C-alpha positions in Angstrom: -65.6 -91.7 0.2 -66.1 -88.1 0.7 -63.6 -88.2 3.7 -61.1 -89.8 1.5 -61.4 -87.3 -1.2 -61.0 -84.4 1.4 -57.8 -85.8 2.7 -56.4 -86.1 -0.7 -57.3 -82.6 -1.6 -55.7 -81.2 1.6 -52.5 -83.0 1.0 -52.3 -81.8 -2.5 -52.8 -78.3 -1.3 -50.1 -78.5 1.3 -47.7 -80.0 -1.1 -48.4 -77.2 -3.6 -47.7 -74.6 -1.0 -44.5 -76.1 0.1 -43.1 -76.3 -3.4 -43.8 -72.7 -4.2 -46.7 -73.5 -5.9 -49.2 -70.9 -6.4 -46.7 -68.4 -7.8 -46.2 -65.4 -5.3 -46.9 -67.0 -1.8 -44.0 -66.2 1.0 -43.5 -67.2 4.9 -42.8 -64.3 7.6 -39.8 -64.9 10.1 -40.5 -64.6 14.0 -39.6 -61.2 15.9 -36.4 -60.7 18.0 -37.0 -60.4 21.8 -35.1 -58.1 24.2 -34.7 -58.0 28.0 -35.3 -54.9 30.2 -33.1 -54.3 33.3 -30.3 -52.3 34.9 -28.3 -51.8 38.0 -29.2 -51.5 41.7 -27.2 -49.6 44.2 -27.5 -49.1 48.0 -30.0 -51.8 48.5 -29.8 -53.1 52.1 -33.4 -53.9 52.9 -35.8 -56.5 51.8 -39.1 -56.4 50.0 -38.1 -54.2 47.1 -40.5 -54.8 44.1 -39.9 -53.2 40.7 -42.6 -53.0 38.0 -42.5 -52.5 34.3 -45.4 -50.9 32.4 -47.6 -51.3 35.4 -47.8 -55.0 35.1 -44.6 -57.0 35.1 -43.4 -57.3 38.8 -39.9 -58.1 39.8 -39.0 -58.8 43.5 -35.4 -57.7 44.2 -33.4 -59.3 47.0 -31.2 -57.4 49.5 -27.7 -56.6 48.4 -28.7 -57.1 44.6 -26.6 -55.0 42.3 -28.3 -55.9 38.9 -31.8 -56.7 37.8 -33.7 -57.8 34.6 -37.4 -58.4 34.1 -38.0 -62.1 33.1 -40.3 -61.4 30.1 -38.4 -60.3 27.0 -40.1 -57.9 24.6 -39.7 -57.2 20.9 -38.0 -54.2 19.6 -40.1 -51.1 19.5 -41.8 -52.0 22.7 -42.1 -49.1 25.2 -41.0 -49.7 28.8 -41.4 -47.8 32.1 -39.8 -49.1 35.2 -41.1 -48.0 38.6 -40.8 -49.0 42.2 -43.9 -50.8 43.2 -42.8 -51.6 46.8 -40.0 -49.9 48.7 -37.7 -52.1 50.8 -37.8 -52.4 54.6 -35.6 -53.7 57.4 -34.1 -51.2 57.1 -36.6 -48.9 55.6 -35.2 -47.5 52.4 -36.3 -45.3 49.5 -35.3 -46.4 46.0 -35.4 -44.1 43.0 -35.4 -45.2 39.4 -33.3 -43.3 36.9 -33.4 -44.0 33.1 -36.3 -46.3 33.7 -38.4 -45.5 30.5 -38.0 -45.6 26.8 -38.4 -47.8 23.7 -36.7 -51.1 23.3 -34.1 -51.2 20.6 -32.0 -53.9 22.2 -31.4 -55.3 25.7 -32.0 -52.5 28.2 -29.3 -52.3 30.9 -29.1 -48.5 31.5 -31.9 -48.3 34.0 -30.6 -47.4 37.5 -32.3 -48.1 40.8 -30.6 -46.1 43.7 -31.7 -47.0 47.2 -31.0 -44.9 50.3 -31.7 -45.9 53.9 -34.0 -43.7 56.0 -32.4 -42.0 59.1 -34.0 -40.7 62.2 -32.9 -38.2 64.8 -32.3 -39.2 68.4 -33.1 -36.8 71.2 -35.3 -36.1 74.2 -35.9 -34.0 77.2 -33.7 -32.6 80.0 -34.8 -31.7 83.5 -32.9 -30.0 86.3 -29.8 -29.0 84.4 -28.2 -25.9 85.9 -24.5 -26.7 85.6 -22.2 -26.4 82.7 -20.1 -29.0 80.9 -22.7 -31.7 80.4 -21.8 -33.9 77.4 -24.2 -36.7 76.2 -23.1 -39.5 73.9 -25.0 -41.7 71.5 -23.7 -45.1 70.5 -20.3 -44.4 72.2 -19.3 -42.0 69.4 -21.7 -39.1 68.8 -20.9 -36.4 71.4 -23.3 -33.6 72.2 -22.3 -30.7 74.5 -25.4 -29.4 76.3 -25.7 -25.8 77.6 -26.7 -25.0 81.2 -30.5 -24.7 81.7 -31.2 -26.7 78.5 -34.6 -28.5 78.5 -34.1 -30.7 75.4 -31.5 -32.2 73.1 -31.1 -33.8 69.6 -27.9 -35.5 68.4 -26.4 -34.1 65.3 -26.0 -37.5 63.7 -29.2 -39.3 62.7 -29.4 -43.0 63.1 -30.3 -45.4 60.2 -33.7 -47.0 60.3 -33.7 -50.1 62.5 -30.3 -49.1 63.8 -29.8 -49.0 67.5 -29.3 -46.0 69.7 -27.8 -45.8 73.1 -27.6 -42.5 74.9 -25.3 -42.1 77.9 -23.6 -39.3 79.9 -20.0 -38.8 78.9 -19.3 -35.9 81.1 -21.3 -34.8 84.2 -22.0 -31.1 84.6 -20.1 -28.8 87.0 -20.5 -25.3 88.4 -22.5 -26.6 90.2 -21.5 -30.2 90.3 -24.5 -32.3 89.1 -25.3 -36.0 88.5 -27.4 -36.6 85.3 -29.2 -40.0 84.7 -30.6 -41.2 81.4 -33.9 -43.0 81.2 -35.2 -44.7 78.0 -31.7 -44.2 76.5 -31.6 -47.2 74.2 -33.6 -48.9 71.6 -34.2 -49.4 67.8 -34.9 -46.5 65.5 -38.0 -46.7 63.4 -38.9 -43.0 63.6 -37.5 -39.8 65.1 -36.7 -40.6 68.8 -37.9 -38.0 71.2 -38.5 -40.1 74.3 -35.1 -40.2 75.9 -35.1 -38.5 79.3 -32.1 -36.9 81.1 -32.8 -36.0 84.7 -30.1 -33.9 86.5 -29.8 -33.4 90.2 -27.3 -31.1 91.9 -24.7 -32.7 94.3 -24.6 -30.9 97.6 -21.9 -30.7 100.2 -21.8 -29.5 103.8 -19.7 -26.6 104.9 -18.1 -26.6 108.4 -14.9 -26.7 110.3 -13.3 -26.1 113.7 -13.7 -23.4 116.4 -10.9 -22.7 118.8 -10.8 -20.4 121.8 -14.5 -19.8 122.1 -15.3 -18.7 125.6 -18.2 -16.3 125.1 -21.8 -16.7 124.0 -23.6 -15.4 120.9 -21.2 -16.2 118.2 -23.0 -16.4 114.9 -21.3 -17.6 111.7 -22.7 -17.1 108.2 -22.2 -18.8 104.9 -22.6 -16.9 101.6 -24.3 -14.1 103.4 -27.4 -16.1 104.2 -27.1 -19.4 106.1 -26.5 -18.7 109.8 -25.0 -20.9 112.5 -25.1 -20.0 116.2 -22.3 -21.6 118.1 -22.7 -22.7 121.7 -20.3 -21.4 124.4 -17.2 -23.5 124.3 -18.1 -25.1 120.9 -15.2 -26.7 119.1 -16.8 -27.2 115.7 -19.6 -26.2 113.3 -21.5 -27.4 110.2 -24.0 -25.2 108.4 -27.5 -26.6 108.1 -27.8 -25.7 104.4 -25.6 -27.8 102.1 -23.9 -26.0 99.2 -24.3 -27.0 95.6 -21.1 -28.8 94.3 -18.8 -26.6 92.4 -20.4 -23.5 93.9 -18.4 -21.2 96.2 -18.8 -20.9 99.9 -17.8 -17.9 102.0 -17.9 -18.2 105.8 -17.9 -15.0 107.9 -18.6 -13.8 111.4 -22.0 -12.2 111.6 -22.1 -11.6 115.4 -19.0 -11.6 117.7 -19.3 -13.4 121.0 -19.8 -11.6 124.4 -19.5 -12.6 128.0 -16.5 -12.3 127.7 -16.3 -10.1 124.7 -14.3 -11.9 122.0 -13.1 -11.4 118.5 -13.3 -14.4 116.2 -11.6 -14.5 112.8 -12.0 -17.0 110.0 -9.2 -18.8 108.2 -9.8 -20.7 105.0 -13.2 -18.9 104.8 -13.9 -19.3 101.1 -13.5 -21.8 98.3 -15.4 -24.1 95.9 -17.2 -27.1 97.4 -16.4 -30.4 95.6 -16.4 -32.5 98.8 -17.8 -31.9 102.3 -15.9 -28.9 103.6 -14.4 -29.4 107.0 -11.3 -27.1 106.8 -12.7 -23.7 107.8 -11.0 -22.6 111.0 -12.6 -20.0 113.3 -10.2 -18.7 115.9 -11.6 -16.7 118.8 -9.7 -14.6 121.3 -10.7 -12.2 124.0 -10.7 -8.7 122.9 -7.9 -6.6 124.4 -10.1 -4.8 126.8 -9.5 -3.1 130.1 -12.0 -2.7 132.9 -11.7 -0.3 135.8 -12.9 -2.6 138.7 -12.4 -0.7 141.9 -10.6 2.2 143.6 -10.5 5.9 143.0 -9.3 7.8 139.9 -7.5 10.3 142.1 -3.9 9.5 143.1 -2.2 9.6 146.4 -5.1 8.3 148.4 -4.8 7.0 152.0 -5.8 3.5 152.9 -9.3 2.7 154.2 -8.7 -0.3 156.4 -12.0 -0.9 158.1 -12.1 -3.7 160.7 -9.3 -6.2 160.7 -10.5 -9.5 159.1 -13.8 -8.0 157.8 -14.5 -7.6 154.1 -16.1 -4.4 153.1 -16.9 -2.7 149.8 -15.6 0.6 151.2 -12.2 -0.8 152.2 -9.3 0.0 150.0 -5.5 -0.3 150.3 -3.7 3.0 150.2 -2.1 4.1 146.9 1.2 2.3 146.4 3.8 0.8 144.1 6.4 -2.0 144.3 4.0 -4.1 146.5 4.0 -7.9 146.5 1.1 -9.9 145.2 0.0 -13.5 144.7 -3.1 -15.7 144.1 -4.1 -18.4 146.5 -5.6 -21.8 145.7 -9.1 -20.4 145.9 -8.4 -17.8 143.3 -8.4 -14.9 145.8 -5.9 -12.1 145.4 -3.4 -11.1 148.1 -1.4 -7.9 148.4 1.4 -7.2 150.8 3.3 -4.0 151.5 4.9 -1.8 149.0 5.8 1.9 149.1 2.7 4.0 149.6 0.1 5.6 151.8 -1.0 4.2 155.2 -4.3 5.0 157.0 -3.2 8.5 158.1 -1.7 9.5 154.7 2.0 8.9 155.6 4.1 7.8 152.6 6.6 5.1 153.4 7.1 1.4 153.3 4.1 -0.6 154.6 3.6 -4.2 155.7 -0.2 -4.4 155.6 -1.7 -7.7 154.2 -4.8 -7.6 152.1 -7.1 -10.1 150.4 -9.4 -9.1 147.5 -12.3 -10.9 145.8 -15.9 -10.5 144.6 -18.7 -11.1 147.2 -21.9 -13.0 146.5 -23.5 -9.9 145.1 -20.8 -9.3 142.5 -19.2 -6.4 144.4 -15.5 -6.1 144.9 -14.3 -6.3 148.5 -10.9 -5.7 150.1 -10.2 -7.3 153.5 -7.4 -6.1 155.8 -6.0 -9.4 156.9 -2.8 -8.5 158.8 0.1 -6.2 159.4 0.0 -2.6 160.5 -2.2 0.2 159.1 0.7 2.5 159.8 3.9 2.7 157.7 7.4 1.9 158.9 6.6 -1.2 161.0 9.6 -3.3 162.2 9.7 -7.0 161.5 8.5 -9.4 164.2 10.6 -12.5 163.3 9.9 -14.8 166.3 11.9 -18.1 166.2 13.5 -19.3 163.0 11.3 -22.0 161.4 8.4 -21.6 163.8 5.0 -20.2 162.7 3.4 -17.8 165.1 0.4 -15.4 164.9 2.6 -12.7 166.2 5.2 -13.0 163.5 5.1 -10.4 160.7 7.6 -9.3 158.1 8.7 -5.7 158.5 7.3 -3.0 156.2 9.0 -3.2 152.8 8.7 -2.7 149.0 10.1 -4.6 146.0 10.1 -8.0 147.7 10.1 -11.2 145.6 7.4 -13.9 146.0 6.6 -17.5 145.1 3.6 -19.7 145.7 3.9 -23.5 146.3 1.6 -26.3 145.1 -0.3 -26.1 148.5 -1.1 -22.4 148.0 1.5 -21.2 150.6 3.3 -18.0 149.8 7.0 -17.3 150.3 8.4 -13.7 150.4 12.0 -12.8 150.1 14.0 -9.6 150.8 13.1 -6.2 149.3 13.9 -2.8 150.7 12.4 -2.1 154.2 12.6 -2.5 157.9 14.4 -5.3 159.8 13.9 -6.5 163.4 15.5 -3.3 164.7 13.4 -1.1 162.5 16.5 -0.2 160.5 15.5 0.4 156.8 17.6 -0.9 154.0 18.1 -4.0 151.9 16.8 -7.4 153.2 17.5 -11.1 152.5 15.0 -12.7 154.9 12.7 -15.5 153.6 9.2 -15.8 155.0 6.4 -18.3 154.5 2.7 -17.4 154.9 0.4 -20.4 155.5 -2.9 -20.8 157.3 -2.9 -17.2 158.4 0.5 -17.2 160.1 4.0 -16.1 159.0 7.2 -18.2 159.5 10.7 -16.8 159.3 12.3 -19.5 157.1 15.8 -18.3 156.4 18.1 -15.3 155.9 19.0 -12.6 158.4 16.7 -10.5 160.5 18.9 -7.5 160.0 19.6 -5.4 156.8 22.5 -5.3 154.3 23.8 -8.9 154.4 26.3 -10.0 151.8 25.6 -13.2 149.8 27.0 -16.6 150.8 27.2 -18.4 147.5 29.0 -21.7 148.3 29.8 -23.9 145.4 27.9 -23.2 142.2 25.4 -26.0 141.5 25.5 -27.3 145.1 22.6 -26.8 147.5 23.6 -26.0 151.1 21.6 -24.7 154.1 24.4 -22.2 154.7 24.0 -20.6 151.3 21.9 -17.4 151.1 21.5 -14.7 148.5 22.7 -11.3 149.6 20.2 -8.6 150.7 18.5 -7.1 147.6 15.3 -5.6 146.2 13.5 -5.7 142.9 14.8 -9.2 142.1 13.0 -11.4 139.6 11.3 -14.6 140.7 9.6 -17.7 139.2 8.2 -21.0 140.4 9.0 -23.9 138.0 6.9 -26.9 137.2 8.7 -29.0 139.8 7.9 -26.4 142.5 11.4 -25.0 142.8 11.8 -21.3 143.5 14.1 -19.3 141.3 15.5 -15.8 142.1 17.5 -13.7 139.6 19.4 -10.5 140.1 18.1 -7.3 141.7 19.9 -4.4 143.4 21.9 -5.6 146.4 24.9 -7.2 148.0 27.3 -9.6 146.3 29.7 -12.1 147.8 32.2 -9.3 148.7 29.7 -7.1 150.3 29.7 -4.7 147.4 26.2 -3.2 146.6 25.2 -3.0 142.9 23.3 -4.6 140.2 23.3 -8.4 140.3 22.9 -11.2 137.7 23.2 -14.3 140.0 20.5 -17.0 139.6 19.4 -19.0 142.6 17.2 -22.0 143.1 15.5 -22.5 146.5 13.6 -25.4 148.1 13.5 -27.8 151.1 15.9 -30.7 151.2 15.0 -34.2 152.3 15.7 -33.2 156.0 13.1 -30.4 155.8 15.8 -27.7 155.8 15.6 -24.7 153.4 18.5 -24.7 151.0 19.6 -22.2 148.4 21.7 -23.2 145.3 23.7 -20.7 143.4 22.7 -22.0 139.9 24.2 -19.5 137.4 25.5 -15.9 136.9 28.2 -14.0 138.8 28.8 -13.7 142.5 30.0 -10.1 142.0 28.0 -7.1 141.2 27.7 -5.1 138.0 28.6 -7.9 135.6 27.9 -7.1 131.9 25.8 -9.4 129.7 27.2 -12.2 127.6 24.7 -12.7 124.7 26.3 -15.2 122.5 24.4 -16.1 119.3 20.7 -15.2 119.3 18.5 -18.3 119.7 21.4 -20.5 120.7 21.8 -21.7 124.3 25.3 -21.7 125.8 26.8 -22.3 129.3 28.7 -19.0 128.9 25.5 -16.9 128.1 24.2 -14.7 130.9 22.0 -11.6 131.1 23.8 -8.6 132.5 23.3 -7.5 136.1 20.0 -5.7 136.6 16.9 -5.1 138.7 13.2 -4.4 138.0 13.1 -7.0 135.2 9.9 -8.5 134.0 9.4 -12.2 133.9 7.1 -15.2 133.0 7.2 -18.9 132.7 6.3 -20.7 129.4 4.3 -23.9 128.9 7.5 -25.9 128.9 8.4 -24.7 132.3 11.3 -22.5 131.1 11.9 -19.0 132.6 11.8 -15.8 130.6 13.2 -12.4 131.4 12.7 -9.1 129.7 14.5 -5.8 130.2 15.0 -4.1 133.6 17.6 -1.6 134.6 21.3 -2.6 134.6 24.3 -3.4 132.5 24.3 -4.3 128.8 26.8 -6.1 126.6 29.4 -3.3 126.8 28.9 -2.5 130.5 26.7 0.6 130.1 24.0 1.0 132.7 20.5 2.0 131.7 17.1 0.5 131.0 17.2 -2.6 128.8 15.0 -4.3 126.1 16.7 -7.7 125.8 14.7 -10.9 126.0 16.1 -14.1 127.6 15.0 -17.7 128.1 16.5 -19.9 130.8 16.1 -23.7 130.4 15.7 -25.2 133.9 16.8 -28.6 132.6 20.0 -27.7 130.8 20.7 -24.7 133.1 21.6 -22.5 130.2 20.5 -19.0 129.1 19.5 -18.1 125.5 19.3 -14.6 124.1 16.0 -14.5 122.3 15.6 -10.9 121.1 15.8 -7.2 121.8 19.0 -5.1 121.8 22.2 -5.9 123.5 22.7 -2.3 124.3 20.8 -0.2 126.8 18.3 2.7 126.1 16.4 1.3 123.1 13.6 3.3 121.5 10.4 1.4 121.0 9.5 0.2 117.6 5.7 -0.1 117.6 4.8 -0.8 114.0 1.0 -1.0 113.3 -1.4 -1.4 116.2 -2.6 -5.1 116.4 -0.1 -6.3 113.7 2.8 -8.6 114.6 6.0 -7.8 112.9 9.6 -9.1 113.3 10.8 -5.5 113.5 8.6 -4.6 116.5 10.2 -4.3 119.9 9.0 -2.7 123.1 11.3 0.1 124.2 13.8 -0.4 127.0 12.0 -0.3 130.4 11.9 -1.4 134.0 9.1 -2.2 136.4 6.7 -3.5 133.7 3.9 -5.9 134.4 4.1 -9.3 132.5 2.2 -12.6 132.4 1.7 -15.6 130.2 -1.8 -16.4 128.8 -3.4 -19.8 128.3 -2.2 -19.9 124.6 1.4 -19.7 125.6 1.8 -16.1 124.5 3.3 -13.4 126.8 2.0 -10.0 127.6 3.8 -6.9 128.8 2.3 -3.6 130.1 3.8 -0.3 130.9 6.7 0.3 133.2 9.2 3.1 133.1 11.2 3.4 129.8 11.5 4.7 126.3 8.6 5.4 123.9 8.5 5.5 120.1 10.3 8.9 120.1 13.0 7.9 122.5 11.5 9.9 125.3 11.8 8.4 128.7 9.0 8.2 131.3 6.0 6.0 132.4 4.3 4.0 129.8 0.8 2.4 129.3 1.5 0.5 126.1 0.4 -3.2 126.0 2.4 -5.7 124.1 1.9 -9.4 123.2 4.8 -11.8 122.4 4.4 -15.0 120.4 7.3 -17.3 121.3 6.6 -19.5 118.2 7.1 -16.7 115.7 9.3 -14.5 118.0 7.2 -11.5 117.0 5.9 -8.7 119.3 2.5 -7.0 118.7 1.6 -3.6 120.0 -2.0 -4.3 121.2 -3.2 -1.2 123.0 -2.2 1.9 124.9 -0.1 4.9 123.8 3.2 4.8 122.0 4.2 7.9 123.9 5.1 8.3 127.6 2.9 10.0 130.1 -0.5 8.9 128.9 -3.3 9.7 131.3 -5.4 6.7 130.2 -9.2 6.6 130.5 -11.0 5.0 133.4 -14.3 4.9 131.5 -17.3 3.6 133.5 -16.6 1.6 136.7 -17.2 -2.1 136.1 -17.7 -1.7 132.3 -15.1 -2.8 129.9 -14.4 -0.8 126.8 -12.0 -0.8 123.9 -11.1 2.9 124.7 -10.7 2.3 128.5 -7.0 2.0 129.6 -5.0 2.6 132.7 -2.8 5.6 132.7 1.0 5.3 132.3 2.6 3.7 135.3 5.2 1.3 136.7 5.6 -0.9 139.7 2.0 -2.2 139.8 1.3 -5.4 141.9 -0.6 -7.8 139.7 -2.4 -11.2 139.6 -3.6 -13.7 137.0 -7.0 -15.3 137.5 -8.1 -18.8 136.6 -9.3 -17.6 133.2 -5.8 -16.1 132.3 -7.0 -12.5 132.8 -4.6 -9.9 134.2 -5.5 -7.9 137.4 -3.4 -4.9 138.3 -3.4 -2.6 141.3 -2.0 0.9 141.7 1.5 1.7 140.6 3.2 5.0 140.1 2.7 7.4 137.2 1.7 10.8 136.0 -1.6 12.5 136.5 -1.8 16.0 134.9 1.9 15.8 134.4 2.7 15.2 138.0 3.7 11.7 139.2 1.6 10.1 141.9 0.7 6.7 143.4 -2.5 4.9 142.5 -5.0 2.7 144.3 -7.2 1.8 141.4 -7.8 -1.9 140.4 -7.9 -3.0 136.8 -8.8 -6.1 134.9 -7.5 -6.9 131.4 -9.0 -9.7 129.2 -6.4 -10.7 126.7 
């Protein structure tokens, strides 16, 4: 019953309250709730957690741009938003702005700004000495690195967790180097300092070609330090020390070769090495050097004959000029006749035959081989075409000679004594072989006129007229050629000649002469045509005492002499001619077309198109192994136009057409300098002279005996022997 009464009372009470019973009683409405949030910018990572008032946590996803805490709060509630956990992957730093205050409504003004962390990329460099190295990160960020740098850092940092990839964009130069990157790629989580760039220098060899090296002791040097010693005859070289790429090289001659003394020059000596250098050219040539080998300094010496057939260091041919000379197949020198001194000091034409060579001890020996030791000997002709020990050409000067492929010598004409001991111009042809002379053709008496026959047709009945100081060559086919001289033409007139003859045996074994070119009458002037252009109408003017040589192509060359020029004047000449044995045509190659030219010397040792030896006769000429031609002395005009004996030495290059004054004086009458017997010297030189017999040895060196020239202002004849190394 009590429970019943309690329930009734409670119900009554509730009813009374609901109906306003009780007078002043009133119900309170619930509070309004507000959210707290804002914006998010720059969020790329994951794991961001925001917190409000140190308790309510809100995880925020990547790329979110707005946020709101889930629990609403009533107005008047304080709020304070903070970052509880920063985002990662990538690592970021988020900062809250406007994150605190009192709630008066929904809060949307809080701002969370996130920035991604960045890290520098760099590392170490070793071995860098060149310039121009450029590194690159991620194919875009370029970094120029200075020479000798030991470290690097790219200017653009990389975002956290971003990749880096370091490479070499441009390799260094000066010197050329090759740089390699190690540890160059990865993911950034902190400053990268572990990339390694190792640079090594690219090296190149330096070398080239050597030409003409005959001596020993040549030492080349690169950049003033690295030396290379070239062996005798070497044709190439490479320095042992390679040169850094991009760095210069400079090749020079440290020591010139000797034995023989040579001068070597370097072409293409310097440059920058970016590949192996093989283009340096070292050209060696024998120094222009004279050596007095044998014989007295004094002039006008009698011959010392010794015992016939016996070599002796005390033997010496008498002083002479216009003698005949040749070299046999064994390299020995032969000398016949000339105008000079016999054994008793008589001056006249001689017919002594000498052989000269070094003995086993290195001393020079002359051997009197045949002929008389007295001047004025008549010719002993014997039977035409029959060799005999008793045969002997008469004493003579200014004869012409040839040597055949078997080493036999042929001697033609000159001025001297015939079979009756009458002295005048000769046209006899002799052969010397195996120690015996054979009268081959021509007359055994003096002053015979020429029998020319038909031009271009060989005939045993043809024969050049008697003459002296003609010019002779032997071509590559073994034919003998004879040009000009002073003598008799087809009419019996004596004068200067310009006829060209070719001689040789026919298929029947008969000697035949062929009148090949030029005039059959004396004193014909020159027809020069156009310089450098061959023509059948071209022809040198009539002359004697010309100088001659044969080039590598087998063509015949002629320089100067005494005779008629283009206008018919007679004097010494300076014109240069080439005869092509195949076409049979002459070409004017240089010099003046008029006689009496003054020498134009230029600078010693320097080729120049304006250079030209003065007009002259009786000079010595020869061709060297390089195809260049050399001319020494003679009787002619110096640099001032003064006439006399000369001792100037010239070199002619047929490729350029230039003359070079190589040594000797540019004035007539030089006394020269014998120096020390057997010792070559750059200051040693023969005195001025003309008419010297001469030889060429197997090495291409010139040997010269005697001649005629001034000593102390008075002309005399010489018996000294000289060697010249071109």
